[in-house]
C-alpha positions as CSV (number, residue, x, y, z in Angstrom):
1,M,192.9,27.8,33.4
2,P,193.3,25.8,30.0
3,T,196.8,24.1,30.2
4,E,199.0,25.5,27.6
5,Y,201.7,23.1,27.7
6,S,200.9,20.2,24.8
7,A,203.9,17.7,24.8
8,E,203.9,15.6,20.7
9,R,206.1,13.2,21.8
10,F,207.0,11.4,24.5
11,D,210.2,9.1,24.4
12,F,209.6,5.1,26.4
13,G,213.8,4.0,25.7
14,M,214.7,2.2,23.4
15,V,213.9,-2.1,22.1
16,E,216.1,-4.1,20.1
17,G,218.2,-0.6,18.7
18,R,214.5,0.9,18.1
19,V,213.2,4.1,19.5
20,V,210.0,3.9,21.5
21,E,207.6,7.3,21.4
22,A,204.5,8.5,21.5
23,A,203.4,10.4,18.9
24,F,200.5,12.4,18.2
25,D,200.7,13.0,14.6
26,A,198.1,9.9,13.2
27,G,201.2,7.6,12.5
28,L,200.4,3.7,13.7
29,V,197.7,4.2,16.2
30,T,196.9,1.8,18.6
31,S,194.4,2.2,22.0
32,D,196.7,-0.1,24.5
33,A,199.8,3.0,23.9
34,G,198.7,3.3,28.0
35,G,200.8,0.2,28.2
36,L,204.3,1.8,27.4
37,L,202.9,3.7,31.1
38,L,202.7,-0.2,32.4
39,G,206.2,-1.5,30.5
40,A,208.8,1.7,32.1
41,A,206.8,1.0,36.0
42,D,208.6,-2.8,34.7
43,R,211.3,-1.8,33.6
44,A,211.8,0.2,37.0
45,I,210.5,-2.2,39.2
46,D,212.0,-5.7,36.9
47,L,209.1,-7.5,38.2
48,V,208.1,-9.5,35.0
49,D,212.5,-10.6,34.4
50,R,211.7,-11.1,38.4
51,F,208.9,-13.6,38.4
52,A,209.7,-15.5,34.3
53,S,213.0,-16.3,36.6
54,C,211.2,-18.5,38.7
55,F,210.2,-20.7,35.9
56,R,212.7,-23.5,34.5
57,D,213.2,-24.0,30.4
58,H,213.9,-27.3,29.6
59,R,212.8,-26.2,26.2
60,R,216.0,-26.9,22.8
61,Q,217.6,-23.3,22.8
62,D,218.3,-23.5,20.2
63,L,215.1,-23.8,18.6
64,I,213.5,-21.2,20.9
65,E,211.4,-18.7,19.3
66,H,209.5,-17.4,22.3
67,A,211.9,-17.1,26.0
68,V,209.9,-17.5,29.3
69,T,210.7,-13.8,29.4
70,T,208.7,-12.7,26.4
71,L,205.9,-15.5,26.9
72,V,205.6,-14.0,31.1
73,G,205.9,-10.7,29.8
74,Q,203.3,-11.1,27.2
75,R,200.5,-13.0,29.5
76,V,201.2,-9.7,32.2
77,F,200.5,-7.6,30.2
78,G,198.1,-8.3,28.0
79,I,196.2,-9.7,31.7
80,A,197.1,-6.0,32.6
81,L,195.5,-3.9,29.7
82,G,192.4,-6.2,29.8
83,Y,192.9,-9.0,27.7
84,E,192.2,-11.9,30.0
85,D,191.3,-14.1,27.5
86,L,194.6,-16.3,25.7
87,N,191.3,-16.2,22.4
88,D,192.4,-12.1,22.3
89,H,196.4,-12.9,21.8
90,D,195.7,-14.4,18.0
91,Q,195.9,-11.3,17.0
92,L,197.5,-9.1,19.9
93,R,200.9,-11.1,19.1
94,H,201.2,-8.5,16.0
95,D,200.1,-5.6,17.9
96,P,203.8,-3.6,18.2
97,V,202.8,-2.0,21.6
98,L,202.6,-5.3,23.1
99,A,205.2,-6.2,21.4
100,V,207.8,-3.4,22.8
101,L,206.4,-4.3,26.1
102,A,207.6,-8.5,26.4
103,R,211.0,-6.4,24.3
104,K,210.8,-8.1,21.2
105,I,210.3,-6.0,18.2
106,A,210.7,-8.9,15.5
107,P,210.4,-12.8,14.7
108,R,213.3,-14.3,14.3
109,R,212.0,-16.4,11.3
110,P,209.8,-14.5,8.9
111,P,206.1,-16.3,9.6
112,C,205.9,-16.1,13.1
113,A,205.2,-12.4,15.0
114,P,207.1,-11.6,17.5
115,T,204.6,-12.7,20.8
116,S,203.4,-15.1,21.2
117,C,199.5,-16.7,20.2
118,A,199.6,-19.3,23.0
119,C,201.2,-17.7,26.1
120,G,198.9,-18.7,28.7
121,S,200.0,-22.3,28.1
122,L,202.8,-23.4,29.5
123,P,202.7,-26.7,30.3
124,W,207.3,-27.4,29.2
125,L,208.0,-24.6,32.2
126,M,208.1,-25.9,35.7
127,C,208.5,-23.9,39.2
């Protein structure tokens, strides 16, 4: 028996005051939309924030573009989505789904991207 119900939009909450939803109207398309479900699971168990709290950030806070939570989230979600190689992040740093997952839609400074291209090298962090 065929399914008769089909939702046109799915709500995934808000990030930085913007509504995040999945729609099937052929707007901005990504192959990683399933990552939004990972984001919902992360919010439920607070994995990325708890993991990021294991690190101490010794950088000058007034010069930071990407917070520890953003960097850790980008790496964790990148691996979960199959991007285990860091060279993928040079393009992924502009991906809107990864930006939503990292909870950072827009960069603070215009030449930067919402997420980092060098998220895997965190030598300034100490456990």
